[in-house]
N, C-alpha and C positions, 0 to 999 in steps of 0.2 A: 662348678669345679674347673671348667675350661678357663673362665676368667681368672680365677685364683692362680692357676697353673701359669697362665700367660704373665700375669703381673708379677708373679714370683720370680720370673726370669730377669727382671730389671734390678740392677744394683744401684744405679744412680738415677734417681727421680729428678727431673727438671720440669718446669712448667710446660715445656714443649711436649715431653713424654706424657704428662697427664692430660694435656690437650689432645694429643693424638689417641690416647687410649679411649677417650669418650666414655660411653656407657660401660665399657669393659672395666673401667676404673672401680666399679663396685666390687671387683675382685680383691681390692686392697683389704688387707686384714687391719683390725684395730692396732695391732702390734706394728705393722708397716707404717701406719699413719703416725704413730707416736715416736718410733724410732728411726725410720728410714727416709722421712721426708721433712725437710726443714720448714719452719713456719713462713719463712720468706718465699719458698717455692710454693707452698699452699696458697699464700696470699696472691701470688702472681697468677696462679691457676684458678682462683675463685670463679672467673667467668665461665670456665669449662665445667668445673665441679658443681656449680650451682644449677646447671642444666640437668644434671643426672637425677632421675626420679626415683631410683631404687635403693637409695642408701638405707642401711639399717639404722635404727636409733643410735646404736653404739658407735657406728662409723661417723655419722653426722655429728654426734656429741664429741668425738675425738678430734675431728676436724675443726670444729668450733673452738674447742678448748685450746688447741694448739695455736689457732689463729690469734685468739684473745691473749694467750700468754706470750705471744711473739709480738705484741704491740698493735694489732688490728683494733681500730676503734670504730664503734658504731656511733658516729657523731650526728648523723641526720638520716632522713628517710632513704636517701639514696644509698648509703653505705649499708643499711639494713636490707633494703630490696636487693642489693647486689649479691647477698648471700643466697638468694633463690631457695632451692630445696634444702640447702643446708640449714636454714633458719629453724628447722625442727630440732637441731642440735643445741639451741639456746636453752640453758637451764632456766627454771622459773626465776630464780633470784636475780639472774642477769636480765632477763626480760622485764622484770618489775623494776629494775634499777634504771631502765631506759626512760628519758624524759618523754612525757606524753606527746610532745610535739614531734618527736622523731617517729613515733608510731603513727600518728595522725598523718604525717607527711608520707610515710611508707604506704599506708593503705589507700592513699590517693593515686599511687603509681600503678598502672596496669600490669607491669611485670611483677609486682609484688603480690597483687591480687591473685594472679594465676598460680 
């Protein structure tokens, strides 16, 4: 509740704000993710967001969907690994559509395996 209350005080989310929030960003509601944060801001904040371990499935799915609808492309293992903990938000059809080489490259990366 404290995280939600703190996050609710922000009107303008920027990559820097999301980065500064760190783990407290789990207080973002799915509605905040869908309506208050642009896909470009989310993409710029992926390195920070990918480190957060407490996303709910709904939050990670909303972030991934917003990223993909804003043009984020998973072209190689690096771009998949970059998603970190957010990878749980990939729906099964998107995951199945990834070329096997992308997944193979990602599973060889220590940061993805973690």
